[in-house]
C-alpha positions as CSV (number, residue, x, y, z in Angstrom):
1,X,-71.4,-50.1,7.4
2,X,-68.4,-49.0,9.4
3,X,-67.9,-46.1,11.8
4,X,-65.6,-43.4,10.5
5,X,-63.2,-41.9,13.1
6,X,-62.8,-38.1,12.5
7,X,-59.4,-36.6,12.5
8,X,-60.3,-34.6,15.7
9,X,-61.0,-37.9,17.6
10,X,-57.7,-39.5,16.3
11,X,-55.8,-36.4,17.4
12,X,-57.3,-36.4,20.9
13,X,-56.4,-40.1,21.3
14,X,-52.8,-39.4,20.4
15,X,-52.6,-36.4,22.8
16,X,-53.8,-38.6,25.7
17,X,-51.0,-41.1,25.2
18,X,-48.3,-40.7,27.9
19,X,-45.6,-38.3,26.6
20,X,-43.3,-39.3,29.4
21,X,-41.4,-42.4,30.5
22,X,-41.2,-42.8,34.2
23,X,-42.0,-39.1,34.7
24,X,-39.2,-37.8,32.6
25,X,-40.0,-36.0,29.3
26,X,-38.3,-37.1,26.2
27,X,-35.0,-35.4,25.7
28,X,-34.5,-35.1,29.5
29,X,-32.8,-37.3,32.1
30,X,-33.1,-37.7,35.9
31,X,-30.2,-36.8,38.0
32,X,-30.0,-37.2,41.8
33,X,-27.8,-34.6,43.6
34,X,-27.1,-33.9,47.2
35,X,-24.7,-35.0,49.9
36,X,-26.6,-37.0,52.5
37,X,-30.2,-36.9,51.1
38,X,-30.4,-36.9,47.3
39,X,-32.9,-34.8,45.5
40,X,-34.2,-35.7,42.0
41,X,-33.7,-33.2,39.2
42,X,-34.9,-33.5,35.6
43,X,-32.7,-31.8,33.2
44,X,-32.2,-31.6,29.4
45,X,-29.8,-34.2,28.0
46,X,-28.1,-31.5,26.2
47,X,-26.5,-30.4,29.5
48,X,-24.5,-33.7,29.5
49,X,-22.3,-32.5,26.6
50,X,-21.5,-29.1,28.2
51,X,-17.9,-28.9,29.5
52,X,-19.0,-27.4,32.8
53,X,-21.3,-30.4,33.5
54,X,-18.6,-32.8,32.3
55,X,-16.2,-31.4,34.8
56,X,-18.7,-32.0,37.5
57,X,-19.2,-35.6,36.4
58,X,-15.4,-36.2,36.3
59,X,-15.0,-34.8,39.8
60,X,-17.9,-36.9,41.1
61,X,-16.6,-40.1,39.5
62,X,-13.1,-39.5,40.9
63,X,-14.3,-39.0,44.4
64,X,-17.4,-41.2,44.6
65,X,-17.8,-43.3,41.5
66,X,-21.1,-43.9,39.8
67,X,-22.2,-47.2,41.4
68,X,-25.3,-46.1,43.1
69,X,-28.6,-48.1,43.6
70,X,-31.0,-45.1,42.9
71,X,-31.5,-46.1,39.3
72,X,-30.4,-42.7,37.9
73,X,-27.3,-40.7,37.5
74,X,-26.3,-39.8,41.0
75,X,-23.9,-37.0,41.8
76,X,-22.6,-36.5,45.3
77,X,-22.3,-32.8,45.4
78,X,-24.2,-30.2,47.4
79,X,-27.6,-29.4,46.1
80,X,-27.0,-25.7,45.9
81,X,-23.9,-26.3,43.8
82,X,-25.8,-28.4,41.4
83,X,-28.6,-25.8,41.1
84,X,-26.1,-23.1,40.5
85,X,-24.5,-25.2,37.7
86,X,-27.6,-26.0,36.0
87,X,-28.7,-22.4,36.1
88,X,-25.5,-21.4,34.5
89,X,-26.0,-24.0,31.8
90,X,-29.6,-22.7,31.2
91,X,-28.1,-19.3,30.3
92,X,-25.7,-20.7,27.7
């Protein structure tokens, strides 16, 4: 005689599984921005394909390169500039 698991119990087990990887939700990526002290931002990966964000990446690559030890995409720009850019992308 076996124990039957009800669909409710199965669903609750699935919901308890971690839905994030390293604190970043699926469909998002971590970006570090700032000049001297980098702040971590989590943004949708869809922003990466936006021309405005690609311009920022190109400027950061030309000036600073992308070889950073923080383990994420690091952009050396002012934090307020990055926040302004992402707020513009949110409205698109």
